[in-house]
DSSP file (Angstrom, degrees, kcal/mol; ACC not computed):
  #  RESIDUE AA STRUCTURE BP1 BP2  ACC     N-H-->O    O-->H-N    N-H-->O    O-->H-N    TCO  KAPPA ALPHA  PHI   PSI    X-CA   Y-CA   Z-CA
    1    1 A M              0   0    0      0, 0.0     2,-0.2     0, 0.0     0, 0.0   0.000 360.0 360.0 360.0 132.3   63.4  126.0  103.2
    2    2 A A        -     0   0    0      1,-0.0     2,-0.2     4,-0.0     3,-0.0  -0.493 360.0-147.8 -75.6 139.7   66.8  127.7  103.7
    3    3 A T     >  -     0   0    0     -2,-0.2     4,-1.5     1,-0.1     5,-0.1  -0.558  28.9-105.2 -99.0 169.7   66.8  131.5  103.4
    4    4 A T  H  > S+     0   0    0      1,-0.2     4,-1.1     2,-0.2    -1,-0.1   0.867 122.3  56.9 -60.2 -36.7   69.6  133.7  102.2
    5    5 A E  H  4 S+     0   0    0      1,-0.2     3,-0.4     2,-0.2     4,-0.3   0.891 103.1  53.7 -63.6 -38.9   70.3  134.6  105.8
    6    6 A D  H >4 S+     0   0    0      1,-0.2     3,-1.3     2,-0.2    -1,-0.2   0.889 105.6  53.5 -61.9 -39.0   70.8  130.9  106.7
    7    7 A A  H 3< S+     0   0    0     -4,-1.5    -1,-0.2     1,-0.3    -2,-0.2   0.764 105.9  54.0 -67.9 -24.6   73.4  130.5  104.0
    8    8 A D  T 3< S+     0   0    0     -4,-1.1     2,-0.4    -3,-0.4    -1,-0.3   0.462  83.3 109.2 -89.4  -0.5   75.4  133.4  105.3
    9    9 A T    <   -     0   0    0     -3,-1.3    17,-0.1    -4,-0.3     2,-0.0  -0.625  69.8-125.7 -81.4 127.8   75.6  132.0  108.8
   10   10 A D        -     0   0    0     -2,-0.4     2,-0.4    17,-0.2    17,-0.2  -0.354  18.2-142.6 -68.4 152.0   79.1  130.8  109.8
   11   11 A H  E     -A   26   0A   0     15,-3.1    15,-3.1    -2,-0.0     2,-0.5  -0.945  11.3-130.0-115.9 138.0   79.5  127.3  111.1
   12   12 A T  E     +A   25   0A   0     -2,-0.4     2,-0.3    13,-0.3    13,-0.2  -0.765  34.2 173.7 -89.4 128.0   81.9  126.4  113.9
   13   13 A I  E     -A   24   0A   0     11,-2.6    11,-2.2    -2,-0.5     2,-0.5  -0.895  26.6-140.7-128.6 159.7   84.2  123.5  113.1
   14   14 A G  E     +A   23   0A   0     -2,-0.3    64,-4.5     9,-0.2    65,-0.4  -0.990  28.9 167.9-118.9 130.0   87.2  121.9  114.7
   15   15 A V  E     -A   22   0A   0      7,-2.7     7,-2.5    -2,-0.5     2,-0.7  -1.000  31.8-136.9-144.9 141.6   90.0  120.7  112.5
   16   16 A L  E     -Ab  21  80A   0     63,-2.7    65,-3.6    -2,-0.4     2,-0.5  -0.887  26.4-176.3 -99.1 114.0   93.5  119.5  113.1
   17   17 A I  E >   -Ab  20  81A   0      3,-2.7     3,-1.9    -2,-0.7    65,-0.2  -0.955  68.9 -21.5-118.5 119.5   95.9  121.1  110.6
   18   18 A D  T 3  S-     0   0    0     63,-2.7    -1,-0.2    -2,-0.5    64,-0.1   0.850 128.8 -49.8  51.8  39.3   99.6  120.1  110.6
   19   19 A G  T 3  S+     0   0    0     62,-0.4     2,-0.5     1,-0.2    -1,-0.3   0.415 116.2 110.2  86.5  -1.9   99.2  118.9  114.1
   20   20 A T  E <   -A   17   0A   0     -3,-1.9    -3,-2.7     2,-0.0     2,-0.3  -0.927  64.4-132.1-112.2 128.0   97.6  122.0  115.5
   21   21 A E  E     -A   16   0A   0     -2,-0.5     2,-0.4    -5,-0.2    -5,-0.2  -0.579  24.5-171.8 -76.9 133.7   93.9  122.0  116.6
   22   22 A H  E     -A   15   0A   0     -7,-2.5    -7,-2.7    -2,-0.3     2,-0.5  -0.995  12.3-173.2-127.5 132.7   91.8  124.9  115.3
   23   23 A R  E     +A   14   0A   0     -2,-0.4     2,-0.3    -9,-0.2    -9,-0.2  -0.981  31.1 144.5-122.5 116.2   88.3  125.7  116.3
   24   24 A L  E     -A   13   0A   0    -11,-2.2   -11,-2.6    -2,-0.5     2,-0.4  -0.983  51.2-105.0-153.6 158.5   86.9  128.4  114.2
   25   25 A A  E     -A   12   0A   0     -2,-0.3     2,-0.4   -13,-0.2   -13,-0.3  -0.727  40.0-174.2 -86.3 132.2   83.8  129.9  112.5
   26   26 A V  E     -A   11   0A   0    -15,-3.1   -15,-3.1    -2,-0.4     9,-0.0  -0.977  30.1-114.3-130.8 144.0   83.8  129.4  108.8
   27   27 A D    >   -     0   0    0     -2,-0.4     3,-2.0   -17,-0.2    47,-0.2  -0.532  31.8-125.1 -65.2 135.7   81.5  130.6  106.0
   28   28 A P  T 3  S+     0   0    0      0, 0.0    46,-0.2     0, 0.0    -1,-0.1   0.667 110.5  54.4 -63.6 -13.7   79.8  127.5  104.6
   29   29 A R  T 3  S+     0   0    0    -22,-0.2     2,-0.2    43,-0.1   -21,-0.0   0.505  83.1 111.5 -94.0  -5.4   81.0  128.5  101.1
   30   30 A R    <   -     0   0    0     -3,-2.0    43,-2.6     1,-0.1    44,-0.4  -0.474  63.2-134.2 -74.4 135.4   84.7  128.8  102.2
   31   31 A T  B  >  -E   72   0B   0     41,-0.3     4,-2.2    -2,-0.2    41,-0.3  -0.458  20.7-114.0 -83.3 161.4   87.0  126.2  100.7
   32   32 A L  H  > S+     0   0    0     39,-3.5     4,-2.7    36,-0.6    37,-0.2   0.885 118.2  55.3 -59.9 -39.0   89.6  124.3  102.7
   33   33 A L  H  > S+     0   0    0     35,-2.0     4,-2.9    38,-0.3     5,-0.4   0.929 108.5  46.2 -61.3 -46.2   92.3  126.1  100.8
   34   34 A D  H  >>S+     0   0    0     34,-0.3     5,-1.9     2,-0.2     4,-1.6   0.851 111.8  52.4 -67.1 -33.1   90.9  129.5  101.7
   35   35 A L  I  <>S+     0   0    0     -4,-2.2     5,-2.0     3,-0.2     6,-0.3   0.948 113.7  43.6 -63.7 -47.6   90.6  128.4  105.3
   36   36 A I  I  <5S+     0   0    0     -4,-2.7     6,-2.6     3,-0.2    -2,-0.2   0.950 127.5  27.4 -62.3 -51.2   94.2  127.3  105.4
   37   37 A R  I  <5S+     0   0    0     -4,-2.9     4,-0.4     4,-0.2    -3,-0.2   0.945 132.3  26.3 -82.1 -50.8   95.7  130.3  103.5
   38   38 A D  I  <5S+     0   0    0     -4,-1.6    -3,-0.2    -5,-0.4    -2,-0.1   0.915 127.6  36.4 -86.3 -44.8   93.4  133.2  104.2
   39   39 A Q  I   <S+     0   0    0     -5,-1.9    -3,-0.2     1,-0.1    -4,-0.2   0.891 132.8  25.6 -79.4 -38.5   91.7  132.5  107.5
   40   40 A L  S   <S-     0   0    0     -5,-2.0    -3,-0.2    -6,-0.3    -2,-0.2   0.601  95.7-130.6-101.0 -13.4   94.7  130.8  109.3
   41   41 A G        +     0   0    0     -4,-0.4     2,-0.3    -6,-0.3    -4,-0.2   0.742  54.2 147.8  72.3  22.7   97.6  132.4  107.3
   42   42 A L        -     0   0    0     -6,-2.6    -1,-0.2    -7,-0.2     3,-0.2  -0.722  34.2-164.8 -91.9 142.1   99.3  129.1  106.6
   43   43 A T        +     0   0    0     -2,-0.3    -1,-0.1     1,-0.2    -6,-0.1   0.163  56.7 108.8-113.4  18.6  101.2  128.8  103.4
   44   44 A G  S    S+     0   0    0     -8,-0.1    40,-1.2    69,-0.0     2,-0.4   0.502  79.8  48.8 -76.5  -3.1  101.7  125.0  103.1
   45   45 A A  S    S-     0   0    0     -3,-0.2     2,-0.3    38,-0.1    12,-0.2  -0.994  79.6-142.9-133.4 141.7   99.2  124.7  100.3
   46   46 A K        -     0   0    0     10,-1.5     2,-0.7    -2,-0.4    -2,-0.0  -0.765   9.5-131.7-107.7 149.3   99.2  126.9   97.2
   47   47 A K        +     0   0    0     -2,-0.3    -2,-0.0     1,-0.1     0, 0.0  -0.888  40.8 152.5 -96.8 114.8   96.4  128.4   95.1
   48   48 A G  S    S-     0   0    0     -2,-0.7    -1,-0.1    63,-0.0    63,-0.0   0.708  74.2  -9.8-103.5 -90.3   97.1  127.7   91.5
   49   49 A C  S    S-     0   0    0      1,-0.0    -2,-0.1     0, 0.0     0, 0.0   0.733  72.3-144.2 -87.3 -23.5   94.1  127.5   89.2
   50   50 A D  S    S+     0   0    0      1,-0.1    -3,-0.0     0, 0.0    -1,-0.0   0.725  83.7  85.9  62.1  23.6   91.4  127.4   91.9
   51   51 A H  S    S-     0   0    0     19,-0.0    -1,-0.1     0, 0.0    19,-0.0   0.245 106.3-105.3-132.6   8.3   89.4  125.0   89.7
   52   52 A G  S    S+     0   0    0      1,-0.0    15,-0.0   103,-0.0    18,-0.0   0.715  92.5 107.3  75.1  20.9   90.9  121.6   90.7
   53   53 A Q  S    S+     0   0    0      1,-0.0    -1,-0.0   103,-0.0   104,-0.0   0.661  74.6  39.9-105.1 -19.0   92.9  121.3   87.5
   54   54 A C  S    S-     0   0    0    102,-0.1   103,-3.1   103,-0.0    -1,-0.0   0.732  84.2-136.9-109.0 -24.6   96.5  121.9   88.6
   55   55 A G    >   +     0   0    0    101,-0.2     3,-1.7     1,-0.0    63,-0.1   0.475  63.1 127.0  83.6   1.8   97.0  120.1   91.9
   56   56 A A  T 3  S+     0   0    0      1,-0.3   -10,-1.5    58,-0.1    58,-0.3   0.771  74.6  52.8 -62.5 -23.9   99.0  122.9   93.6
   57   57 A C  T 3  S+     0   0    0    -12,-0.2    11,-1.1    57,-0.1    -1,-0.3   0.317  77.5 140.9 -94.0   7.9   96.5  122.9   96.4
   58   58 A T  E <   +C   67   0A   0     -3,-1.7     2,-0.3     9,-0.2    59,-0.3  -0.280  20.7 163.4 -58.7 129.5   96.8  119.1   97.1
   59   59 A V  E     -C   66   0A   0      7,-2.1     7,-2.4    58,-0.1     2,-0.6  -0.850  40.9-103.8-133.8 170.8   96.7  118.3  100.9
   60   60 A L  E     -CD  65  82A   0     22,-2.8    22,-2.8    -2,-0.3     2,-0.6  -0.901  28.7-169.8-101.9 125.9   96.1  115.1  102.8
   61   61 A L  E >  S-CD  64  81A   0      3,-3.3     3,-1.3    -2,-0.6    20,-0.2  -0.942  82.7 -18.3-115.6 107.1   92.7  114.8  104.4
   62   62 A G  T 3  S-     0   0    0     18,-3.1    -1,-0.2    -2,-0.6    19,-0.1   0.818 130.4 -53.8  62.6  29.5   92.7  111.9  106.8
   63   63 A G  T 3  S+     0   0    0     17,-0.4     2,-0.3     1,-0.3    -1,-0.2   0.364 118.2 108.1  87.9  -5.1   95.7  110.6  104.9
   64   64 A R  E <  S-C   61   0A   0     -3,-1.3    -3,-3.3    60,-0.1    -1,-0.3  -0.821  75.1-105.5-108.7 147.0   94.1  110.8  101.5
   65   65 A R  E     +C   60   0A   0     -2,-0.3     2,-0.3    -5,-0.2    -5,-0.2  -0.472  44.8 167.4 -70.0 133.0   94.9  113.2   98.7
   66   66 A V  E     -C   59   0A   0     -7,-2.4    -7,-2.1    -2,-0.2     2,-0.8  -0.976  40.7-116.6-139.8 156.7   92.3  116.0   98.1
   67   67 A L  E >>  -C   58   0A   0     -2,-0.3     3,-1.6    -9,-0.2     4,-0.6  -0.855  23.6-157.5 -91.3 111.0   92.2  119.2   96.2
   68   68 A A  T 34 S+     0   0    0    -11,-1.1   -35,-2.0    -2,-0.8   -36,-0.6   0.744  88.4  63.1 -64.9 -24.3   91.8  121.8   98.9
   69   69 A C  T 34 S+     0   0    0      1,-0.2    -1,-0.3   -37,-0.2   -38,-0.0   0.672 109.8  40.2 -75.0 -15.1   90.3  124.3   96.4
   70   70 A L  T <4 S+     0   0    0     -3,-1.6     2,-0.6     2,-0.1    -1,-0.2   0.416  97.7  90.2-109.1  -1.4   87.4  122.0   95.8
   71   71 A T  S  < S-     0   0    0     -4,-0.6   -39,-3.5    -3,-0.4   -38,-0.3  -0.857  74.4-132.6-102.1 122.1   86.8  120.8   99.3
   72   72 A L  B >   -E   31   0B   0     -2,-0.6     3,-1.3   -41,-0.3   -41,-0.3  -0.548  12.5-135.4 -72.9 134.7   84.4  122.9  101.5
   73   73 A A  G >  S+     0   0    0    -43,-2.6     3,-2.1    -2,-0.3    -1,-0.1   0.847 101.1  63.7 -59.6 -37.0   85.9  123.6  104.9
   74   74 A V  G >  S+     0   0    0    -44,-0.4     3,-0.9     1,-0.3    -1,-0.3   0.755  94.9  61.2 -63.0 -22.6   82.6  122.7  106.7
   75   75 A T  G <  S+     0   0    0     -3,-1.3    -1,-0.3     1,-0.2    -2,-0.2   0.553  94.3  65.7 -78.4  -6.5   83.0  119.2  105.5
   76   76 A C  G X   +     0   0    0     -3,-2.1     3,-2.6    -4,-0.2    -1,-0.2   0.261  65.5 140.4 -99.2  10.8   86.3  118.9  107.4
   77   77 A D  T <  S+     0   0    0     -3,-0.9   -62,-0.2     1,-0.3     3,-0.1  -0.371  81.0   6.4 -58.1 123.3   84.8  119.2  110.9
   78   78 A G  T 3  S+     0   0    0    -64,-4.5    -1,-0.3     1,-0.3   -63,-0.2   0.474 105.7 129.6  82.8   3.3   86.7  116.8  113.1
   79   79 A A    <   -     0   0    0     -3,-2.6   -63,-2.7   -65,-0.4     2,-0.5  -0.417  58.3-126.1 -91.2 164.0   89.2  115.9  110.3
   80   80 A E  E     -b   16   0A   0    -65,-0.2   -18,-3.1    -2,-0.1     2,-0.4  -0.956  26.8-170.1-108.7 122.3   93.0  115.8  110.2
   81   81 A V  E     -bD  17  61A   0    -65,-3.6   -63,-2.7    -2,-0.5     2,-0.5  -0.937   3.3-168.2-115.4 133.2   94.5  117.9  107.4
   82   82 A T  E     - D   0  60A   0    -22,-2.8   -22,-2.8    -2,-0.4     2,-0.2  -0.982   2.0-171.9-123.8 124.6   98.2  117.7  106.5
   83   83 A T    >   -     0   0    0     -2,-0.5     3,-1.0   -24,-0.2     4,-0.4  -0.492  48.0 -92.2 -97.4 176.6   99.9  120.2  104.2
   84   84 A A  G >  S+     0   0    0    -40,-1.2     3,-1.0     1,-0.3     4,-0.5   0.838 127.9  59.4 -58.9 -31.9  103.5  119.8  102.9
   85   85 A S  G 3  S+     0   0    0      1,-0.2     3,-0.3   -41,-0.2    -1,-0.3   0.803 103.3  51.6 -66.2 -29.0  104.6  121.9  105.9
   86   86 A G  G <  S+     0   0    0     -3,-1.0    -1,-0.2     1,-0.2    -2,-0.2   0.440  88.2  80.8 -90.2  -0.3  103.1  119.3  108.3
   87   87 A L  S <  S+     0   0    0     -3,-1.0    -1,-0.2    -4,-0.4    -2,-0.1   0.849  72.8  86.2 -75.1 -33.5  104.8  116.2  106.9
   88   88 A A        -     0   0    0     -4,-0.5     2,-0.4    -3,-0.3     5,-0.2  -0.405  64.6-161.8 -68.4 143.0  108.1  116.8  108.6
   89   89 A A  B >   -F   92   0C   0      3,-1.8     3,-2.2     1,-0.1    -2,-0.0  -0.991  61.1  -6.8-132.0 136.2  108.3  115.3  112.1
   90   90 A D  T 3  S-     0   0    0     -2,-0.4    -1,-0.1     1,-0.3     3,-0.1   0.836 127.3 -55.3  53.5  38.4  110.7  116.1  115.0
   91   91 A G  T 3  S+     0   0    0      1,-0.2     2,-0.4    -3,-0.1    -1,-0.3   0.493 114.0 116.2  77.2   2.2  112.9  118.3  112.8
   92   92 A E  B <   -F   89   0C   0     -3,-2.2    -3,-1.8     1,-0.0    -1,-0.2  -0.875  67.9-118.0-106.3 135.8  113.4  115.6  110.2
   93   93 A L        -     0   0    0     -2,-0.4    -5,-0.1    -5,-0.2    -1,-0.0  -0.368  32.5-106.0 -65.9 148.2  112.1  115.9  106.6
   94   94 A H     >  -     0   0    0      1,-0.1     4,-2.4    -2,-0.0     3,-0.3  -0.445  35.8-109.2 -64.5 148.0  109.6  113.4  105.4
   95   95 A P  H  > S+     0   0    0      0, 0.0     4,-2.3     0, 0.0     5,-0.1   0.837 120.9  52.6 -52.4 -34.8  111.2  110.8  103.0
   96   96 A V  H  > S+     0   0    0      2,-0.2     4,-2.3     1,-0.2     5,-0.2   0.926 108.7  49.2 -67.3 -43.8  109.3  112.4  100.1
   97   97 A Q  H  > S+     0   0    0     -3,-0.3     4,-1.8     1,-0.2    -1,-0.2   0.923 112.8  47.5 -60.7 -44.2  110.6  115.9  101.0
   98   98 A Q  H  X S+     0   0    0     -4,-2.4     4,-2.8     1,-0.2    -1,-0.2   0.905 110.8  51.4 -64.3 -41.4  114.1  114.6  101.2
   99   99 A A  H  X S+     0   0    0     -4,-2.3     4,-2.2    -5,-0.2    -1,-0.2   0.871 106.1  54.8 -64.6 -36.9  113.8  112.8   97.9
  100  100 A F  H  <>S+     0   0    0     -4,-2.3     5,-2.5     2,-0.2     4,-0.2   0.900 112.2  44.2 -62.9 -39.7  112.5  116.0   96.2
  101  101 A L  H ><5S+     0   0    0     -4,-1.8     3,-1.2     3,-0.2    -2,-0.2   0.940 113.0  50.6 -66.7 -47.3  115.6  117.8   97.4
  102  102 A D  H 3<5S+     0   0    0     -4,-2.8    -2,-0.2     1,-0.3    -1,-0.2   0.819 117.7  38.9 -61.6 -32.8  118.0  114.9   96.5
  103  103 A H  T 3<5S-     0   0    0     -4,-2.2    -1,-0.3    -5,-0.2    -2,-0.2   0.273 104.8-122.9-103.4  10.2  116.5  114.7   92.9
  104  104 A D  T < 5 +     0   0    0     -3,-1.2     2,-0.5    -4,-0.2    61,-0.2   0.928  45.0 173.5  48.0  51.1  116.1  118.4   92.4
  105  105 A A      < +     0   0    0     -5,-2.5     2,-0.3    60,-0.3    -1,-0.2  -0.069  51.1  52.6 -86.3  35.6  112.4  117.7   91.7
  106  106 A F        -     0   0    0     -2,-0.5    52,-0.0    -6,-0.2    57,-0.0  -0.982  46.7-179.9-159.0 157.1  111.4  121.3   91.5
  107  107 A Q  S    S+     0   0    0     -2,-0.3    -1,-0.1     0, 0.0    -2,-0.0   0.480  91.5  11.2-123.1 -78.8  112.3  124.5   89.6
  108  108 A C  S    S-     0   0    0      1,-0.1    -2,-0.0     4,-0.0     0, 0.0   0.821  91.5-141.5 -74.0 -27.1  110.2  127.5   90.5
  109  109 A G        +     0   0    0     -4,-0.0     3,-0.5     3,-0.0    -1,-0.1   0.383  65.0 119.8  88.6  -3.3  108.8  125.5   93.5
  110  110 A Y  S    S+     0   0    0      1,-0.2     4,-0.3     2,-0.1   -64,-0.1   0.912  82.2  37.6 -64.0 -41.6  105.2  126.7   93.2
  111  111 A C  S  > S+     0   0    0      1,-0.2     4,-2.5     2,-0.1     3,-0.4   0.589  92.6  96.2 -83.1  -9.7  103.7  123.3   92.6
  112  112 A T  H  > S+     0   0    0     -3,-0.5     4,-3.0     1,-0.2     5,-0.2   0.851  78.0  52.6 -56.8 -45.4  106.1  121.5   95.0
  113  113 A P  H  > S+     0   0    0      0, 0.0     4,-2.3     0, 0.0    -1,-0.2   0.931 114.8  43.1 -58.0 -43.2  103.8  121.5   98.2
  114  114 A G  H  > S+     0   0    0     -3,-0.4     4,-2.5   -58,-0.3    -2,-0.2   0.889 113.8  51.3 -67.0 -39.2  101.0  119.9   96.2
  115  115 A Q  H  X S+     0   0    0     -4,-2.5     4,-2.5     2,-0.2    -1,-0.2   0.924 111.1  48.4 -62.4 -43.8  103.4  117.5   94.4
  116  116 A I  H  X S+     0   0    0     -4,-3.0     4,-2.3     2,-0.2    -2,-0.2   0.919 112.9  46.5 -66.1 -44.5  104.9  116.4   97.8
  117  117 A C  H  X S+     0   0    0     -4,-2.3     4,-2.3   -59,-0.3    -1,-0.2   0.909 112.7  50.7 -63.8 -40.3  101.5  115.9   99.4
  118  118 A S  H  X S+     0   0    0     -4,-2.5     4,-2.4     2,-0.2    -2,-0.2   0.914 110.2  49.5 -63.0 -41.9  100.3  113.9   96.3
  119  119 A A  H  X S+     0   0    0     -4,-2.5     4,-1.9     2,-0.2    -2,-0.2   0.896 109.8  51.0 -64.0 -40.2  103.5  111.8   96.5
  120  120 A A  H  X S+     0   0    0     -4,-2.3     4,-1.3     1,-0.2    -1,-0.2   0.901 111.9  47.5 -64.4 -39.7  102.9  111.1  100.2
  121  121 A G  H  X S+     0   0    0     -4,-2.3     4,-2.1     1,-0.2    -2,-0.2   0.874 107.3  56.9 -66.0 -37.9   99.3  110.1   99.4
  122  122 A L  H  X S+     0   0    0     -4,-2.4     4,-2.5     1,-0.2    -2,-0.2   0.887 102.5  55.1 -59.9 -40.5  100.5  107.9   96.6
  123  123 A L  H  X S+     0   0    0     -4,-1.9     4,-2.3     1,-0.2    -1,-0.2   0.900 108.1  48.7 -60.8 -40.9  102.7  106.0   99.0
  124  124 A A  H  X S+     0   0    0     -4,-1.3     4,-1.9     2,-0.2    -1,-0.2   0.889 109.4  52.6 -66.2 -39.0   99.7  105.2  101.1
  125  125 A E  H  X>S+     0   0    0     -4,-2.1     5,-2.3     2,-0.2     4,-0.6   0.927 110.1  48.1 -61.9 -44.5   97.7  104.1   98.1
  126  126 A F  H ><5S+     0   0    0     -4,-2.5     3,-1.2     1,-0.2    -2,-0.2   0.923 109.6  52.5 -60.9 -44.2  100.5  101.7   97.1
  127  127 A A  H 3<5S+     0   0    0     -4,-2.3    -1,-0.2     1,-0.3    -2,-0.2   0.847 110.8  48.0 -60.9 -34.0  100.7  100.4  100.7
  128  128 A D  H 3<5S-     0   0    0     -4,-1.9    -1,-0.3    -5,-0.1    -2,-0.2   0.548 113.2-121.1 -82.2  -7.9   96.9   99.7  100.5
  129  129 A G  T <<5 +     0   0    0     -3,-1.2    -3,-0.2    -4,-0.6    -2,-0.1   0.695  50.3 167.9  75.9  19.1   97.3   98.0   97.1
  130  130 A A      < -     0   0    0     -5,-2.3    -1,-0.2    -6,-0.2     2,-0.1  -0.495  28.4-133.2 -69.2 129.0   94.9  100.4   95.5
  131  131 A P        -     0   0    0      0, 0.0     2,-0.2     0, 0.0    -1,-0.1  -0.356  16.0-155.2 -78.6 162.2   95.1  100.1   91.7
  132  132 A S    >   -     0   0    0     -2,-0.1     3,-1.0     0, 0.0    16,-0.0  -0.636  41.9 -82.9-120.6-175.0   95.4  103.0   89.2
  133  133 A H  T 3  S+     0   0    0      1,-0.2     5,-0.1    -2,-0.2    15,-0.1   0.829 130.0  45.0 -59.2 -33.4   94.3  103.3   85.6
  134  134 A V  T 3  S+     0   0    0     14,-0.1     2,-0.4    13,-0.1    -1,-0.2   0.489  83.3 111.8 -94.3  -2.3   97.6  101.6   84.4
  135  135 A T    <   -     0   0    0     -3,-1.0     3,-0.0    13,-0.1     4,-0.0  -0.586  64.8-136.8 -70.9 124.1   97.5   98.8   87.0
  136  136 A S  S    S+     0   0    0     -2,-0.4     2,-0.1     1,-0.2    -2,-0.0  -0.993  82.8  19.0-137.2 129.8   96.8   95.6   85.0
  137  137 A P  S >  S-     0   0    0      0, 0.0     3,-1.9     0, 0.0    -1,-0.2   0.722  83.5-139.7 -70.3 163.0   95.0   93.6   85.9
  138  138 A V  T 3  S+     0   0    0      1,-0.3    -2,-0.1    -2,-0.1    -3,-0.0   0.797 101.7  59.7 -60.4 -28.8   93.1   95.8   88.3
  139  139 A S  T 3  S+     0   0    0      2,-0.1    -1,-0.3    -4,-0.0     2,-0.1   0.622  91.2  90.0 -75.8 -12.0   92.9   92.9   90.8
  140  140 A A  S <  S-     0   0    0     -3,-1.9     3,-0.1     1,-0.1    -5,-0.0  -0.471  90.4-100.5 -82.8 155.3   96.7   92.7   91.0
  141  141 A A        -     0   0    0     -2,-0.1    -5,-0.1     1,-0.1    -1,-0.1  -0.528  49.5-100.5 -68.8 140.5   98.8   94.7   93.4
  142  142 A P        -     0   0    0      0, 0.0     2,-0.4     0, 0.0    -1,-0.1  -0.344  34.8-138.3 -64.2 144.7  100.3   97.8   91.7
  143  143 A R        -     0   0    0     -3,-0.1     2,-0.6    -2,-0.0     5,-0.2  -0.831  21.5-108.8-103.8 142.7  103.9   97.5   90.6
  144  144 A W        +     0   0    0     -2,-0.4     2,-0.3     4,-0.1     3,-0.1  -0.590  60.8 140.8 -69.6 116.3  106.4  100.3   91.1
  145  145 A S     >  -     0   0    0     -2,-0.6     4,-2.5     1,-0.1     5,-0.2  -0.974  63.8-113.9-150.0 158.3  107.1  101.6   87.7
  146  146 A D  H  > S+     0   0    0     -2,-0.3     4,-2.8     1,-0.2     5,-0.2   0.870 118.9  54.1 -62.3 -34.9  107.6  105.1   86.2
  147  147 A E  H  > S+     0   0    0      2,-0.2     4,-2.2     1,-0.2    -1,-0.2   0.913 109.3  47.1 -65.0 -42.4  104.4  104.7   84.3
  148  148 A E  H  > S+     0   0    0      2,-0.2     4,-2.2     1,-0.2    -2,-0.2   0.919 114.5  46.7 -64.8 -43.8  102.5  103.9   87.5
  149  149 A I  H  X S+     0   0    0     -4,-2.5     4,-1.9     2,-0.2    -2,-0.2   0.937 112.2  50.0 -63.7 -47.0  104.0  106.8   89.3
  150  150 A A  H  < S+     0   0    0     -4,-2.8     4,-0.4     1,-0.2    -1,-0.2   0.894 110.7  50.6 -60.5 -40.3  103.4  109.2   86.4
  151  151 A E  H >< S+     0   0    0     -4,-2.2     3,-1.1     1,-0.2    -1,-0.2   0.936 112.1  46.0 -62.3 -46.3   99.7  108.1   86.2
  152  152 A R  H 3< S+     0   0    0     -4,-2.2     3,-0.4     1,-0.3    -1,-0.2   0.776 116.5  45.0 -70.6 -25.5   99.2  108.6   89.9
  153  153 A M  T >< S+     0   0    0     -4,-1.9     3,-2.1     1,-0.2    -1,-0.3   0.385  82.4 103.9 -94.1   2.6  100.9  112.0   89.9
  154  154 A S  T <   +     0   0    0     -3,-1.1    -1,-0.2    -4,-0.4    -2,-0.1   0.673  69.6  64.6 -65.2 -17.3   99.1  113.1   86.7
  155  155 A G  T 3  S+     0   0    0     -3,-0.4     2,-0.6    -4,-0.2    -1,-0.3   0.481  91.1  75.7 -81.7  -1.7   96.7  115.4   88.6
  156  156 A N  S <  S-     0   0    0     -3,-2.1     2,-0.3  -101,-0.1  -101,-0.2  -0.936  71.8-159.1-115.2 112.2   99.6  117.6   89.7
  157  157 A L        -     0   0    0   -103,-3.1     2,-0.5    -2,-0.6   -42,-0.1  -0.649   8.7-161.0 -93.7 146.1  100.9  119.8   87.0
  158  158 A C    >   -     0   0    0     -2,-0.3     3,-1.1     1,-0.1     5,-0.2  -0.957   4.3-163.9-124.6 110.2  104.4  121.4   86.9
  159  159 A R  T 3  S+     0   0    0     -2,-0.5    -1,-0.1     1,-0.3    -2,-0.0   0.719  91.4  55.8 -68.1 -18.4  104.6  124.4   84.6
  160  160 A C  T 3  S-     0   0    0     -3,-0.1    -1,-0.3     3,-0.0   -54,-0.0   0.633 109.3-122.7 -87.0 -14.6  108.4  124.2   84.7
  161  161 A G    <   +     0   0    0     -3,-1.1     3,-0.5     1,-0.1    -2,-0.1   0.868  56.1 151.9  79.5  37.5  108.5  120.5   83.5
  162  162 A A     >  +     0   0    0      1,-0.2     4,-2.0     2,-0.1     3,-0.3   0.048  27.6 124.7 -86.8  27.7  110.4  119.0   86.4
  163  163 A Y  H  >  +     0   0    0      1,-0.2     4,-2.9     2,-0.2     5,-0.3   0.842  64.4  57.0 -61.0 -38.5  108.6  115.7   85.9
  164  164 A A  H  > S+     0   0    0     -3,-0.5     4,-2.0     1,-0.2    -1,-0.2   0.928 111.9  43.0 -60.7 -43.9  111.7  113.5   85.5
  165  165 A G  H  > S+     0   0    0     -3,-0.3     4,-2.3   -61,-0.2   -60,-0.3   0.860 113.0  53.2 -67.7 -36.1  113.0  114.7   88.9
  166  166 A I  H  X S+     0   0    0     -4,-2.0     4,-2.5     2,-0.2     5,-0.2   0.942 110.5  45.6 -65.2 -48.4  109.5  114.3   90.4
  167  167 A V  H  X S+     0   0    0     -4,-2.9     4,-2.7     1,-0.2    -2,-0.2   0.917 113.7  50.1 -62.2 -43.0  109.1  110.7   89.2
  168  168 A A  H  X S+     0   0    0     -4,-2.0     4,-2.1    -5,-0.3    -1,-0.2   0.895 110.6  50.2 -62.0 -39.6  112.7  109.8   90.4
  169  169 A A  H  X S+     0   0    0     -4,-2.3     4,-2.0     2,-0.2    -2,-0.2   0.921 112.1  46.3 -65.4 -44.2  111.9  111.4   93.8
  170  170 A V  H  X S+     0   0    0     -4,-2.5     4,-0.7     1,-0.2    -2,-0.2   0.929 111.3  52.9 -64.2 -44.3  108.7  109.4   94.2
  171  171 A R  H >< S+     0   0    0     -4,-2.7     3,-0.6     1,-0.2    -1,-0.2   0.907 113.4  43.4 -56.5 -43.6  110.5  106.2   93.1
  172  172 A E  H 3< S+     0   0    0     -4,-2.1    -1,-0.2     1,-0.2    -2,-0.2   0.821 104.7  63.7 -72.7 -32.2  113.2  106.7   95.7
  173  173 A S  H 3<        0   0    0     -4,-2.0    -1,-0.2     1,-0.3    -2,-0.2   0.573 360.0 360.0 -75.8  -7.7  110.9  107.7   98.6
  174  174 A R    <<        0   0    0     -4,-0.7    -1,-0.3    -3,-0.6    -2,-0.1   0.533 360.0 360.0 -71.4 360.0  109.1  104.4   98.8
C-alpha cells in the first residue's frame, strides 16, 4: 500500500522536448504542461483553462496531439514532445506555421501554439487515413473539406474567432 510519503517522491524521467534531451526529477502529480512551462521555462505551450477544454496546451507527443494540461509528466518518460516552438527546422518555418502567417489565422495569438500543434497532428492523421466524426463512411479515406478540418480542429478554441483563417491555413498546409 502506498503511503503519503511515496506519493510525494519525485520520479526521474528523460524526455526529448523540441529536440533537446531533458533528464529531470518530477513530482508524480505534475502535468506535462507544468513541466514544460514551470519546470523548464519553455513557452511553446500555453495554459488556458487547465481542464482540457480549450486546447491552448496542445502539443505533439510522439507525433500525436495531446492536451498537455491533462497528461502527467511521468507518463512521458522516454517520449518525444514537440511544442509549436519545436516545429520549425533549420531556421525554416513548418508549413503550418507559414500558412498561419499567410492566412492571418490568429488575432490575440494566445491559442495559436495549440492551434498550430493541433493542425500539425491533423496532417499526420490525414496521412494515416484516420477517420473523424464527419468522415463518411468511416472505412473511407478522409477527404479534405472545410467540414473535416473544422471537426478535427474543434478541440481548439479561439476566443477571438479566427476560425476562417485557421481553416484556410490548415487547408493550405497540406
